[in-house]
C-alpha positions in Angstrom: 25.8 63.8 39.0 29.1 62.1 40.1 32.4 63.3 40.2 34.7 63.7 37.1 37.0 61.3 36.6 40.0 60.3 33.8 39.4 56.9 32.0 43.0 55.9 30.8 41.9 52.2 30.0 38.8 53.3 27.5 38.9 55.4 24.2 38.3 58.7 25.4 42.0 59.4 26.8 42.1 63.0 26.7 38.6 64.2 27.5 37.4 63.4 30.4 33.9 62.1 31.2 30.7 62.7 33.9 29.9 59.5 35.5 26.0 58.9 36.6 25.5 56.5 39.1 21.8 56.0 39.4 22.0 52.1 41.4 24.9 50.3 43.1 26.8 48.6 40.0 25.6 50.8 37.2 27.4 53.7 35.9 25.9 55.5 32.9 28.0 58.4 30.8 28.2 60.1 28.3 31.1 59.5 25.0 31.7 63.3 24.6 33.6 62.1 21.1 30.5 60.8 19.3 27.6 61.8 22.0 27.1 57.9 22.6 25.4 57.1 25.8 27.1 54.3 27.8 25.7 52.2 30.2 28.4 50.0 32.4 27.1 47.1 34.7 29.3 45.7 37.1 28.2 42.2 39.2 26.5 44.4 42.5 24.1 45.5 40.1 22.2 42.2 40.7 20.8 42.8 44.4 21.9 39.3 45.3 25.6 39.2 44.4 26.0 42.2 47.2 26.1 40.0 49.9 29.8 39.1 51.1 29.2 35.8 51.6 28.0 35.0 48.2 31.0 36.9 46.7 33.5 34.7 49.2 32.0 31.9 48.0 32.4 32.8 44.3 36.2 33.7 45.3 36.4 30.6 46.9 39.0 27.9 44.4 39.4 30.8 41.6 42.3 32.5 41.1 42.2 36.2 41.9 43.3 37.1 38.3 40.3 34.6 36.4 37.8 36.6 39.2 39.2 40.2 38.0 38.9 39.1 34.5 35.4 37.7 35.3 33.5 39.9 37.4 36.4 42.8 37.7 37.7 45.2 34.9 40.5 43.6 34.1 39.6 42.9 30.4 43.0 41.7 29.0 42.6 38.0 28.0 46.0 36.2 26.5 45.7 32.9 24.8 47.4 30.5 27.5 47.9 30.4 31.2 49.4 33.1 33.4 52.1 32.6 35.5 51.2 33.9 38.8 47.4 34.3 39.0 47.6 35.3 42.2 48.6 38.8 41.4 45.6 41.2 41.4 45.0 44.8 41.8 46.2 44.9 45.3 49.8 44.3 44.2 50.0 47.3 42.2 52.0 50.6 44.2 50.5 53.8 43.5 51.5 57.5 44.1 54.5 58.3 45.4 57.9 56.2 46.1 58.7 56.1 49.4 62.3 54.4 50.4 62.3 53.9 54.5 65.3 53.8 56.2 67.5 50.7 55.5 66.1 50.0 52.0 68.1 48.7 49.5 67.9 48.6 45.9 68.0 45.6 44.2 68.5 44.9 40.4 67.7 42.0 37.9 69.3 41.7 35.1 68.4 39.3 32.1 70.6 38.8 29.1 73.0 36.8 27.3 76.1 37.1 24.7 73.3 36.3 21.8 70.5 37.8 23.1 68.5 40.8 21.4 66.2 41.1 24.1 68.2 42.7 27.0 66.2 43.3 30.5 66.5 45.3 33.7 64.1 45.7 36.8 64.9 47.6 40.0 63.5 46.4 43.4 63.3 48.6 46.5 63.8 46.1 49.2 62.6 46.3 52.7 65.3 43.8 54.3 64.1 43.0 57.7 60.6 42.0 55.8 62.0 40.3 52.8 59.5 42.7 50.8 60.0 44.2 47.7 58.4 46.8 45.2 59.1 47.1 41.7 59.8 50.8 40.6 61.6 50.8 37.5 62.0 48.9 34.1 64.0 48.7 30.7 64.0 46.4 28.1 65.7 46.7 24.7 65.6 44.8 21.8 68.4 45.5 19.4 71.4 43.5 21.9 73.5 46.6 22.2 75.0 45.5 25.3 77.4 48.6 26.0 74.2 51.1 25.2 72.1 49.1 27.7 74.5 48.9 30.7 75.0 52.6 30.2 71.4 53.6 30.3 70.8 51.4 33.1 73.9 52.9 34.9 72.8 56.3 34.3 69.3 55.5 35.8 70.9 54.3 38.8 73.4 57.2 39.5 70.8 60.1 38.3 67.5 59.0 39.2 67.6 56.3 42.0 70.7 56.7 44.1 69.3 59.1 46.6 66.3 56.6 47.2 68.3 53.4 48.2 72.1 54.0 47.3 74.2 51.3 46.7 72.2 48.7 44.9 73.5 44.9 44.7 72.6 42.9 41.1 71.6 39.6 40.7 71.9 38.1 36.7 70.8 35.5 34.6 73.5 33.1 34.8 74.5 33.5 30.7 75.2 37.5 31.7 78.7 35.9 32.5 79.1 34.2 29.2 81.3 35.5 27.1 80.6 36.0 23.2 80.7 38.6 19.8 84.6 39.5 18.7 85.9 40.8 21.6 84.8 37.7 23.6 83.4 39.8 26.5 80.4 39.2 28.8 77.3 41.7 29.9 79.3 40.8 33.4 82.2 42.2 31.8 80.4 45.4 30.8 78.5 46.0 33.7 81.8 45.9 35.9 83.2 48.5 33.8 80.4 51.1 35.3 81.0 49.8 39.1 78.0 47.4 38.7 79.2 43.3 39.7 76.1 40.8 39.0 75.9 37.8 41.6 73.7 35.0 39.8 70.3 34.5 40.2 68.5 31.5 40.8 68.9 29.1 37.6 65.7 26.7 38.4 62.5 28.4 37.5 60.6 26.1 39.5 62.2 27.6 42.5 61.8 31.0 41.0 58.2 30.4 40.2 57.5 29.4 44.1 59.9 32.6 45.6 57.3 34.9 43.7 54.4 33.0 44.4 55.2 33.0 47.9 56.1 36.9 48.2 52.7 37.5 46.2 50.5 35.4 48.9 52.1 36.7 51.8 51.6 40.0 53.5 53.5 42.3 56.2 52.0 44.6 58.7 53.2 48.5 58.7 53.3 50.6 61.6 49.6 51.8 60.8 48.2 48.1 61.2 48.0 48.2 57.1 48.5 44.5 55.4 50.6 45.1 52.3 51.7 42.4 50.2 55.6 41.4 50.2 55.8 41.6 46.6 54.3 44.9 44.4 54.9 46.5 41.6 54.4 50.8 40.8 52.3 51.6 38.4 54.7 53.1 36.2 56.2 49.5 35.6 53.4 48.7 33.0 54.9 46.1 30.8 55.7 44.4 34.4 52.5 44.8 35.4 51.0 43.1 31.9 53.3 40.9 32.4 52.2 39.7 35.6 48.3 39.9 34.3 48.7 37.2 31.9 51.7 38.5 28.8 53.7 36.0 30.9 52.1 33.0 30.0 52.0 29.2 29.7 51.4 28.3 26.2 48.6 25.7 25.3 50.0 22.4 24.3 49.0 19.7 21.6 48.1 22.7 19.2 45.7 24.1 21.5 43.6 21.3 22.0 42.6 20.3 25.5 43.5 22.1 28.8 47.1 21.0 28.7 50.0 23.7 28.7 53.6 23.8 28.6 55.7 23.5 31.3 57.8 26.3 30.6 56.1 30.2 30.1 56.2 31.5 26.4 59.3 33.5 25.6 58.4 37.3 24.3 58.7 41.2 25.6 57.2 40.2 29.0 59.3 36.7 30.0 62.2 38.9 30.0 61.4 41.7 32.7 59.8 38.9 34.7 62.4 37.0 34.5 64.5 40.0 36.0 61.6 40.2 38.7 62.0 36.5 39.6 65.7 37.0 39.6 65.8 39.7 42.3 63.1 37.9 44.1 65.1 34.6 44.7 67.8 36.6 46.4 66.0 39.0 48.7 68.2 37.7 51.8 71.5 39.5 50.3 69.7 42.3 51.1 70.6 42.1 54.4 73.9 41.5 54.3 76.1 43.9 55.5 78.7 45.7 52.7 81.7 47.4 54.0 81.8 50.9 52.7 78.3 50.5 50.9 77.7 53.1 48.3 81.4 55.2 49.7 84.0 55.4 48.1 86.7 52.9 49.2 89.6 54.4 51.5 93.2 55.1 49.5 95.4 52.1 50.8 99.0 51.8 50.8 101.7 48.9 50.8 103.9 48.8 54.5 
């Protein structure tokens, strides 16, 4: 008999199940709700497919996300082509969030004067490595700018201030556009809460290239562990699901053939993923020295 495990992605969410592993790649368990006996097969159940050379050959030329869906246990498949096909389980950070010295918090913002969907993501940046871990996310769909900014500001001050201190804010260009009866912008509201945004990269192609570059590059830790330069913490489920295909190119020509539209579909995932793209487009600003960073400015007097 194997260990007792929790299966968060199955119908058995409250109760645990006991696994049996009679052979490599074979798991047998009993559903405690209905008593059904379940046999779960992985590709390594076939002895011919356990060879590392076979695995390497199959992976060659196949995007990581497609490999996970075909041979792994990632079952969510969207009707379109994922924007970030190289995102895999290795890009998901788990456990405690640890901020080394000199780490910086960088926020990404997406929203405009007439947008109902407003989104924010928070990255913990290692400036010298140009690496980032996304550690928080938030989105609303009612367009209430004041409440949105207030909630984000509270999170930064109460939950995350001790991790990285001062937070830089990289935003969609539209946050600077005034609108509404008061003719104020999202940026105006941010400044009222002490958050001054800087514009992120406008070009989607450049933002996508920047994220792809971080997904496929690694840095080495003190313990000689290779870590992807872009990771998303497991607590940020919308960002992870977006990376796994929720953020995708829709099919063109009414779904006929294998052609896709040049820009991703606008949906609930695209707004949060745009925030991540803005963060990644300005990682270099985390290396700038900011006077009085995170501290109260000194009193000034005119002589």
